[in-house]
N, C-alpha and C positions, 0 to 999 in steps of 0.2 A: 848362821853359815849361810854362805849365798849359792842361790840356785845356780844350775851348769850352764844355764842361759844368758847368768848376770857378770859372767867376766869371758875372757878370752882365754882360751882352754885347749890344749892337747889332750887329748886322751889315746893309751894304745888299748887295742882292744878290738873283738870282731864288731865292725859298726853296726850289724844287726842287734845284738845283745845288747851294745850301747844305747845304741836311738830308743829301746825296747823301753828303759826307764826315763826318759826323758819327757816332757809335759807334750799334753797336743799343743800344736799351732802354734810353738815357742818360735819357729825359722821363719826368715825374711826369705830369705833363698838360699840354696844350695847351686855352688860350682864345683863340680867333680867330673873325674875320668876314671871308671871305671877298668877291671881288668878287660883285656882286648882278648878275648878267645882264651887260647893257650901261647900269645905271642912272646909273654915274659914268665919267670920264674918268679920273680919277687920274691926272691929269698923262701921258697919253697913254700909259701905259708898261701900260693894260691889254689882257692878251691871256687871255684866259678860255673858255673849251670842253672838252667832254666830255675830251679829253685830257689836258690840263695838269691839271683836279682830278682824273683817275685815279694819275696821274703824282705829283700831292702827296698822295694818300692814300697809297700804297702805302710812300712813305717814312714816312710817318707812323705807319705800322702798325709799321715798321722801327725807327724809334727810340724810340717810347714803352715804355716796361715793361710788361711782365707783369702787367695789375690797372690799369694807368694808364687816363687816360679823356682823350676828346677833346670839348670843347665848342664846336661849328659852329654861329655865328650866322649866319640867311641869309634871304633871302626871293626871291621870283619877282617877275621885269617881268611887265607887260600889253602883249602881241605880238598884233595883230589881233584885238582881242577879247577873247582868252583869256592866262591865265596860262601862262608856261612850263614850271613843273613841274621846273623844274631842280632845285629844291632837294629832292625827294623822290630825282630821278636821284642826285644824290648820295648821299643816305642810302643808298639800296641799292647803290651802289657802295662805301662801307665795310664791308658786310656780305658785299657779294662777298669783298672784299680781307680779310676776317677779324674784323675789329671784330664786337659785339654791339650793335644799337640799344636803348642800354640806358631809355633814355628819348626821348619828345618834349615839350618842351616849348613854353611860349609864352609872348614876352616882350609884356606888355601894355604899347602906349605911350601918353602922353598927346598925343598929336600924330598928324596923317597929313598924306600930301601931298595934292597938288591935287585935289581932289574929281572924281569924275566923275557925270556926273547918272543912270547907268543902273547902278550899281556902289555896295556897302553902302560906307562908308569903310573904308578900311584901317588899322586900328592897331594891326598887331601882325606879329613877325617869328617864326619858329623857334629854337627853341634844341635841337639835336639833341645827346642825352647818348650819346656814343660809347665802349665798356669794350674793351679789349686782355683778355680772361678776364674773369672777373666784378670787379669793381673793388675794388680791395684798402684804399679809405679812401672813406668815405663819412662825415661828417658833416652831416647832414641838420639845415636851419637849423629850429628852433622858436619862429614870433613870428608865429601866428595867433592871435586870440582866440577861446577854446572857447565857443561858446555855452552848455554845460550845465555851464562849470568848477563844480569843489568838489561835484557829485551823483556817485550810485556809478556806478562803470563798469559798462556793460551795453549790451544790445544785442545783434542776429542774425546769422547767418552762412546764406551761402546753398549749397549742396552741388554736384556736376557734375550731381545727375538734379533740379538745380532746386528742390530742398525745403529750407527754411529749419527752420533749428534756434537753439535760443536758446542761446547763451554760457553758461557757466558764471561764474557771479559771487565776485569776490573783495571780501567785506565790508570789506575795508583800502583796495582802493582806491578814489581819485576822480580824476575828469575833471581833469587839469591846468588852470592859466590858460591856458597858451600850447601850443598844438597844431604838429607838424610842416606846415611851407609846402606850398600847393598847389603845382602845377608851372604855373600861370600865374603869372608874375610882372607886378607892375604898379609899373615903373619908368619915371621921369619923364626922358625925354630928355636930350641937353644943351642946356642953354637957353643958357650961353653960352659957345660954343666959339672960345675968345682963338686958338686955333692955326690957325682957316681952314681945317682937313681937311672936304673935302667928305660923310664918313659917321662920323662917331666914334662907339661905344656909350660908356653912360654909366659912367662907375668904379664904379658901386654894382653893377652887372652884373655886371663881372669880377671885383670883390671876392666878392659871395656866392658866383660860382663855384668861385674859389679857396679858399672856406673851405669851401665843400660838398665839394669832390674833391681834396684836398692835405691837406700836415699844415708845418708850420712846418720852415724847410730844404729841402724839395723843391724840383724846377727847375720852373718853368713856362714854358713856349713860346707865344710867336706867330707864326706864320709867317707872317702879312699885318696887319704889327704898325701901320703905319697912323701914327697919332699917338704911340702907346706907351701907350696907355691900360692895356693890361696888367701892362707893366715898373712902372708907379705903383702899382696894386694888389699887385702883389708885394712891392714893397718895404713898404709899408704893412701887411703883413700875414708879413713874415719869412721869404718865399721869395726863390728864387733866380731868376733871367730870362735868357731870350734872346727878341730881337725881331728878326727878319728883316723886311725891308722893301724891296722893287724901287724904289722911287721917293727917289731921293737927296734931292728936296726938302722930305722927312720926315723928316729926320735930326736938324735942328733942332730938334723937335718933341721928339721921342724924347729926347733929351738931354736937352731943357728940363726934361720931366718926370721924369726919373731923377736928375736932379744933384746930389742927396744923398748920390749913392755916387760914390766917386773912381774905381773900375773904368771908366765909362763916357765 
């Protein structure tokens, strides 16, 4: 009988209970989007508080490999005129459980919720990148057009004392056409959500994170799988996947998105 991590797998159940059955250090990368406070009902299966996310994070730390990465896409609701701040509480919980906060990234969306008259339009979500130790895989995407492409590499650096100094120039080095992407990603949301899931994230978002933090053949987990975006992205990029979702009403969505594989 094959292990749960030796095949592509869709599992309906509470992710904390499911992850507790998985062996230590079996996951290369997690790309997931947990419930956002009380913004969505998710078929009335939602139970989301500090106790729940702490237990989930502890299990993630146990099953993620040394050098593995967790991408945690989240946002805060507004209660009584102020944001809950639970995104930051979760980030600090990851740190307390042993993860490094490797990067705090922003997903800049092209849409926003119903506007409030006394607040700027909210068109972003956090993409926290946590690592268990230093990441073993970092494939930074280079698709940002360089303003000074073709010119000689030069510039200055600033020391700890605040003084600036000129970098040594290599006359053979020129600025490349494309540079490393910034950590604010402008990616359009799902315009045609044929599955009817209340909060899908874009396929490109999942694919770009999978490209950045894993290699072909690695195992990618989404412990709050929803409609299965992470599974489809993993298939497209030659990774194995494990999808865990509590709501059985979403199973057909995940199976439809991963139907090209016979294992699921």
